[in-house]
N, C-alpha and C positions, 0 to 999 in steps of 0.2 A: 405563454407561461414565463413567469421569472422567478428567479431564486436569488436572493441576496442583491437584487438590483440587476441582475444579468439576464438579457433576454434569452432563454433557452432555444426558442425557435430560430436562433441565428446559427445554431450547430447543424452541420449536414445530418441528413436522415442515416439512420443506421442501416447498413447492408450486411447480411449474413455471409460475407466473404472474410476470411480471417485477415487478409491483408487490408480490408476496410472497415474492420470491426472496431466499434467504439467500446472501450473496456474501462469499467471503474472498479476501484478497491476501496472499500469502506474499511478504514484501519491500513496503516502504512509501516508496520513493524518489520523486524528482521525477516519472517518467513515471507510476507508479502514482498518485501524488497528482493529477496532472493529470487522469487518466482518472476518478477518484473524483469530483473536483469537477464534471466534466462531467455524471457519472451523478445527481449530487446536485441540481445546478442545473437540469435537465431534469425532476426529480422522478420519474425511473425506479425508483429503490431508495430506501427510506428509509435515513436514516443509521444507525438503529439496528439495520438488517439487515445492516450491512457489519462485518466482522471483518478486522483487519489485523495481521500479525506482523512484528516486527523484533528483532535482538538487543538493541538498547538503545532507550531513550526519545528518542533524537536527532530521529528524523523522526516518531515516533509522537504527539507532543505536538500536532502540528499536525492530525492524524486525530482525536484526541478533542476538539479545538476545534470540528471539523465536527460532532460528535455521534456519530461511528463508535466501534465497540468496538476494544479494542486488546489484544494478548498479546504475550509473549516466545516463545510456544510454536507452532511451525508445524503440529504434531498437531493443536492446538486448532482452528486454522484449517480444517483438512480435515474434522475430526469436526463442526464446526458449520456448514458450508457445503455446498451443491450444486455451486455455480459457484465454481471456484477459479482464480484469477488468479495465474500465477506471474511475479513481477517482481523477481528477484534479478539479481546480477551474473552474467555468463556463467561465470566461472570457479567460482563455488560452487554453480551449479545442480545438478551432479551429486550432490553430497553432500545437498543438500535433497531431491532425488527419493528417494534411497536412504532418508532419514528418513521420508518422508512414505508411501512405497509401501505398507507395511502396513495404512495407514487409508484407502487409495483403494479405493471400491467401484463397481459398475457403475452406480450413480445418479450418479456425480460427472462433471461436465464440468470438464476442465482446461484452461485457455487460457493459454498462454505469450506473455509480452511480451518475452522474453529474446532479445536479438539473437545471432545467429550459431548459434543452437541449433535444428537441424532437426526437423521432425515425427517423422522416422525415429529420431532419438536420443531424443526424449520417449518415443516408444512403446516403444523398447527398454528404456528405464529405469523404466518404469512398467507395472503389471499388464496383461496382452494384451488385456483387455477394455476398457481406458480410451478414454473419448471424448476425444480430444485435438483442440485446435484451436490454430492459432499466429496471432497478430496482430502488426502492426506499426502502433502509433499514432504521432503526432506531438505535440509540446508544445500546440499551439494547442487540443487537447481541453478544456484548462482553461477556455476561453472558448466552447465549444461550436461551435468553427470548426476542428476538426481534419481531418485527411485519414488515413484508416486502410484498410488492406487486410488481409484474413485468409484463412487456408486451413485446410481441415479433414483430420484423419487419417481411416484407414480405418473406424473405428468411429464416427465422428461423422456423423449424418445430417442430413436436411433440418431437422428440428426443432431440433436444437442450433445449426445455422447460422442458422436464423431468430431464435432467441432471441439469439444473440450480435449479430446485425445490428440486431435492435431496440433493444438496449442502446446499441451503439455509434453508431448513427445519432444517438442524442441528443447525441452530442459531435462531430458532423460529418459529412463525406462518409465513406461506408463502402462498400467493394466486396469481394467474395469473388473472389479471384485464384488462378492456379496457384501454388504454393509458389515456383516459380522466379522470380515477379516480386518476391517479398518484399525481396530484397537490392537489386533495383531501385529499389523504393519507398523503401528507406532512403536512396539516393543523391539520390533525386529530391526527397522530401518530409521524411522524418525529419531528414536533414541540411540539406535545402534550406530550411528555416526560418531557419538561420543565413545563408544566401546572401542571403535576402530582407532581413534584418535589417542586413546589411552595405551593401546597395544602398540601404536607406532612409536609413542614416547618410550614405552618401555625397551622396544627393539633398538631405538636409538641409544637409550642410557646403557644398554648392554655393551654397545659396541664402545661407548665412551669409556666404560670400565675397562675395556680391553686395549684401550690406547688411540682410538679414532678420534678426530676433532668432531665437536657436536654438531656443527653445521652440516659437514659432510655426511655424518651418521644419519642426520635426520632426513637428507636429501635421498639418500640410499634407501633408508627405511619406506619412505613414502613411495619411491619407485618400485620397490619390492611389493608393496600392498598394491599398487596399480597394475602391475603385470600380473600378480596372481590372480586378481578379480578379472582382469581381460581374458585369461586363460579359461576361467570358469565360464564366463559369458560365451566365448567364441567356440570352445570345444564342446560344451553342453555336458562334459562328463561330470560325474558325481566328484564332490570334493576328496573323499576318500581314495578314489582312484588316483587322482593328481598328486595327493600327498604321497601315496605309495610309490608313484613314479620317482620321486625326489629321494626316496630312501635306498641306499645300497646297504647291502649286508656288511655290518661292522663300521658303517661310515659316521660322518659327523652328525647328519640329520636324525638318524635314529636315537643317537645318544641324546641329542637336545630335545626330541619329542618324548623321550622317557622322564625327562625332567618336567615337561609341561604336563604330563599325565600325572605325576606324582603331586603336582600343584593343583590337580582337579580342574584345569583349564576349561574343558568341555562341559563339565557339570556347572561350573561357575558362570559360564557365558550363558548356558541354558536357563540358569536361575535367574540371571539379569533380564533376559527376553520375557521371562514369565512375570518378573516383578514389574516391569515397565507396562506390560499388557494389562496387568490386573490393576495397575493405578490408573490407566487410560479408562478401563471399564467403570471405576469408582468415580472418576470424574464426571462421567454420563449420568451417574445416579446422584451426584450432589445438587 
């Protein structure tokens, strides 16, 4: 078989060991790039085993700098990979699935990162035997501190789920969930990263207002968020318990928290998660 004049048989046979896995990305945008950087930094898959496709070189140059192989042909990605990540924009995915459908075999594992496209839709547009999984990562995968959830289709078994979780765990927290949780995860974590950046910016600006240099304030704000998150994960305590531990009677923290409560911080953040979740649900209906 050849694609674009390249003899595909020249590539080694794919073996289902993560270190020898041949991984393809159909779409090479920011989210796919974050995921691949996490995989590479963790040493899970060699760069030479990764092939990414995109219509132009706009995004592919960065992949080549990482040592990955690139192409403009989506079919080439499918032919040369066993694990195929779909990372296109939602509105072009149906056309891409129609294009690659003839090349998808029973040995393929197809993993969609595409927001708003359900497993049911993926299974309908791909051959009936296709092993389909759906994941929702977030941007901190690029620094191996992502938060990801995934769900499996009817043909994806424990082996496929274990392989995917092994790979994704190199990029951060990874949990298998019912598909109904994926839109909630989008509102909580996918979009939630932006909420945290906004909060970090506000923290730093508050310190600048009080006289601290901006660069120092930003570093301290970031470390404060990192330390608080680490304590949540490592202690397993409820956030309210840890928050209470910081408050002393008549101290600085309770005065500050009173201002946050007057500004309805908790209700506003809850509304933000709800709005992003609802938007993710609406995208699935479009």
